[in-house]
C-alpha positions as CSV (number, residue, x, y, z in Angstrom):
1,M,-123.0,20.0,5.6
2,T,-120.1,19.4,3.1
3,D,-116.7,18.1,4.4
4,P,-114.2,20.6,3.3
5,S,-111.6,17.8,2.9
6,A,-113.8,15.9,0.7
7,R,-112.7,15.8,-2.8
8,L,-114.9,16.4,-5.6
9,P,-114.7,14.1,-8.7
10,G,-111.7,15.3,-10.8
11,Q,-110.5,17.7,-8.1
12,R,-106.8,17.4,-6.8
13,F,-105.5,18.9,-3.7
14,R,-102.1,20.6,-3.8
15,N,-101.2,19.3,-0.4
16,P,-102.7,16.1,0.9
17,P,-105.2,17.2,3.6
18,N,-103.6,14.7,6.1
19,A,-100.0,15.2,5.2
20,A,-98.4,17.0,8.1
21,A,-96.0,19.8,7.2
22,P,-92.4,18.8,8.0
23,V,-90.9,20.1,11.1
24,P,-87.8,22.4,10.4
25,D,-85.5,20.2,12.6
26,Q,-86.4,17.2,10.7
27,V,-85.6,18.7,7.4
28,E,-82.1,19.8,8.6
29,S,-81.5,16.3,9.9
30,Q,-82.5,14.7,6.6
31,L,-80.4,17.1,4.6
32,T,-77.4,16.3,6.8
33,R,-77.8,12.6,6.5
34,K,-78.2,12.9,2.7
35,A,-74.9,15.0,2.5
36,S,-73.0,12.6,4.6
37,S,-74.1,9.6,2.6
38,T,-73.2,11.3,-0.8
39,A,-69.8,12.7,0.4
40,V,-66.7,10.8,-0.7
41,A,-64.7,9.6,2.4
42,P,-61.0,10.1,2.1
43,T,-59.1,7.0,1.4
44,I,-56.3,5.8,3.6
45,Q,-54.3,4.5,0.6
46,R,-53.9,8.2,-0.6
47,Y,-52.0,9.2,2.4
48,R,-50.0,6.1,2.6
49,T,-48.5,6.3,-0.9
50,T,-47.2,10.1,-0.6
51,R,-45.4,9.8,2.8
52,P,-42.9,7.1,1.9
53,V,-42.0,8.9,-1.3
54,V,-41.1,12.0,0.6
55,A,-39.1,10.0,3.1
56,I,-37.1,8.4,0.4
57,L,-36.4,11.7,-1.4
58,A,-35.3,13.2,1.9
59,G,-32.9,10.3,2.5
60,L,-31.4,10.6,-1.0
61,A,-30.8,14.3,-0.5
62,A,-29.1,13.7,2.7
63,I,-26.8,11.0,1.2
64,A,-25.8,13.2,-1.7
65,L,-25.1,16.0,0.8
66,V,-22.7,13.9,2.9
67,A,-21.0,12.5,-0.3
68,S,-20.3,15.9,-1.6
69,V,-18.8,17.0,1.9
70,I,-16.5,14.0,1.9
71,W,-15.4,14.6,-1.8
72,V,-14.5,18.2,-1.1
73,G,-12.7,17.4,2.1
74,T,-10.6,14.5,0.6
75,R,-9.8,15.8,-3.0
76,P,-6.1,16.8,-3.5
77,D,-5.2,20.5,-3.6
78,P,-4.2,21.2,-7.2
79,N,-2.0,24.0,-5.9
80,V,0.0,21.6,-3.9
81,T,3.1,19.7,-5.5
82,P,3.2,16.0,-4.5
83,P,6.3,15.1,-2.8
84,T,9.1,13.4,-4.6
85,P,9.9,10.0,-3.2
86,T,13.5,9.6,-1.7
87,P,15.3,6.4,-2.0
88,S,15.7,4.4,1.2
89,P,19.3,3.9,2.6
90,A,19.3,0.4,1.2
91,E,18.8,1.9,-2.3
92,T,21.3,4.6,-2.0
93,D,24.6,4.1,-3.7
94,S,27.6,5.6,-2.0
95,G,29.4,5.9,-5.3
96,K,32.8,6.1,-3.5
97,H,34.2,3.1,-5.5
98,T,33.7,1.3,-8.7
99,P,35.4,-2.2,-9.5
100,S,37.7,-2.4,-12.4
101,P,36.3,-3.7,-15.7
102,G,35.6,-7.4,-15.3
103,G,36.1,-7.3,-11.7
104,Q,34.0,-7.2,-8.5
105,G,34.1,-5.3,-5.3
106,V,32.6,-4.9,-1.9
107,E,32.8,-2.4,1.0
108,F,34.0,-3.7,4.4
109,E,34.0,-2.6,8.1
110,S,36.5,-3.8,10.7
111,S,35.3,-3.1,14.4
112,L,38.5,-4.6,15.5
113,D,40.5,-1.7,13.8
114,D,37.5,0.8,13.8
115,A,38.2,1.1,10.0
116,T,36.1,1.0,6.8
117,G,37.3,0.6,3.2
118,Y,36.9,-1.2,-0.1
119,W,38.1,-4.6,-1.4
120,E,38.0,-5.8,-4.9
121,I,39.1,-8.8,-7.0
122,I,40.5,-7.4,-10.2
123,S,41.1,-10.8,-11.9
124,Y,41.9,-14.4,-11.2
125,S,42.9,-17.6,-13.1
126,W,43.8,-21.3,-12.4
127,D,46.9,-22.9,-13.5
128,A,47.0,-25.6,-16.1
129,S,46.6,-28.4,-13.7
130,G,43.5,-26.7,-12.3
131,T,44.9,-27.0,-8.7
132,T,46.1,-23.5,-8.0
133,V,44.3,-20.2,-8.4
134,S,46.1,-16.8,-8.6
135,I,43.8,-13.8,-7.6
136,K,44.8,-10.1,-8.2
137,M,43.2,-7.9,-5.4
138,R,43.1,-4.4,-4.3
139,I,42.3,-3.0,-0.8
140,T,41.5,0.6,0.0
141,L,41.3,2.2,3.5
142,D,38.8,5.0,3.5
143,E,38.4,5.5,7.2
144,G,40.4,4.6,10.5
145,A,43.9,4.8,11.5
146,S,45.0,1.6,10.2
147,F,43.7,-1.9,9.1
148,S,45.4,-5.2,9.1
149,W,44.1,-8.0,6.9
150,S,44.3,-11.6,6.0
151,F,42.6,-14.0,3.5
152,F,41.1,-17.5,3.3
153,A,39.0,-19.5,0.8
154,L,36.1,-21.8,0.8
155,D,35.4,-24.5,-1.8
156,N,31.7,-24.1,-2.2
157,A,31.0,-27.8,-3.2
158,A,33.2,-29.5,-0.6
159,A,33.1,-26.7,2.2
160,D,36.9,-27.1,2.7
161,I,38.8,-24.1,4.0
162,F,42.1,-23.1,2.1
163,Y,44.8,-20.5,3.1
164,P,47.2,-18.5,0.9
165,V,50.3,-20.4,-0.3
166,S,52.1,-17.5,-2.0
167,D,55.0,-15.5,-0.6
168,S,54.1,-12.3,-2.3
169,G,53.8,-10.3,1.0
170,F,50.2,-9.5,0.1
171,D,48.8,-12.6,2.1
172,E,48.4,-10.4,5.0
173,G,49.5,-6.9,5.8
174,R,48.7,-3.4,7.2
175,L,47.2,-0.5,5.5
176,Y,46.9,3.3,6.9
177,T,44.3,5.9,6.2
178,G,43.9,6.9,2.6
179,E,46.3,4.2,1.3
180,S,45.4,1.5,-1.4
181,V,47.5,-1.5,-2.1
182,T,47.3,-4.0,-4.9
183,G,48.7,-7.5,-4.9
184,T,48.4,-11.2,-5.9
185,V,47.3,-14.1,-3.7
186,K,47.5,-17.9,-4.5
187,F,45.5,-20.6,-3.2
188,R,46.0,-24.4,-3.8
189,L,42.4,-24.7,-4.6
190,P,40.7,-27.2,-7.0
191,K,39.1,-25.6,-10.0
192,A,35.4,-25.0,-8.8
193,D,33.1,-22.3,-7.7
194,S,34.7,-20.9,-4.6
195,T,34.3,-18.0,-2.1
196,I,37.2,-15.7,-1.1
197,Y,37.1,-14.0,2.2
198,L,38.8,-10.8,3.4
199,A,39.5,-11.1,7.1
200,N,41.0,-8.9,9.9
201,R,44.3,-10.1,11.6
202,N,42.3,-12.5,13.8
203,E,40.9,-14.2,10.7
204,R,37.4,-12.9,11.4
205,Q,35.7,-12.5,8.1
206,L,34.7,-9.1,7.0
207,A,33.6,-9.4,3.3
208,A,33.2,-12.3,0.7
209,L,33.5,-12.5,-3.1
210,V,32.8,-15.5,-5.2
211,I,35.0,-16.7,-8.2
212,K,33.7,-19.0,-10.8
213,A,35.5,-22.1,-12.1
């Protein structure tokens, strides 16, 4: 009896007689493994490079927003006129008095007489020997019932004090509100840079002016 599985010379079997037909579950498992082995796994680097860029862009946008808010809040209003600076009291000139040409003057205040005014040296000159100086002055009382004055001088180099030697009646006197008096005072003072003082009746200095040799 001939074996059906026996192959005659030159005969080929379409399916090997001993090859078992694949089970459906095995076929599905093989296909799954093949698909998983050929699939490209997502790389971690791809996700790592996109997230920092997004964070940086978000940070820059936040900084720009804050800067714009600050600029809008602090910029000056073009419709508001800036205030004009006013001079301080020390820079303000009362303009009540102006010294004579070539002269010098200063305001004074006497707490003893509760008075204020203006004193100026109009001119001065030394005699030929250079031992006596004649000084022409003017005193004006601006406020206060009255003011009593006196004078003395100081040699700036020797620090010696000198008192008037003239008898002009201007060495000391009394002035009333709104009055102004002009006179000449002489000091036996060596020719040198000196300081002349206006004082009250108690010889307390109120103001000082310098004369040059």
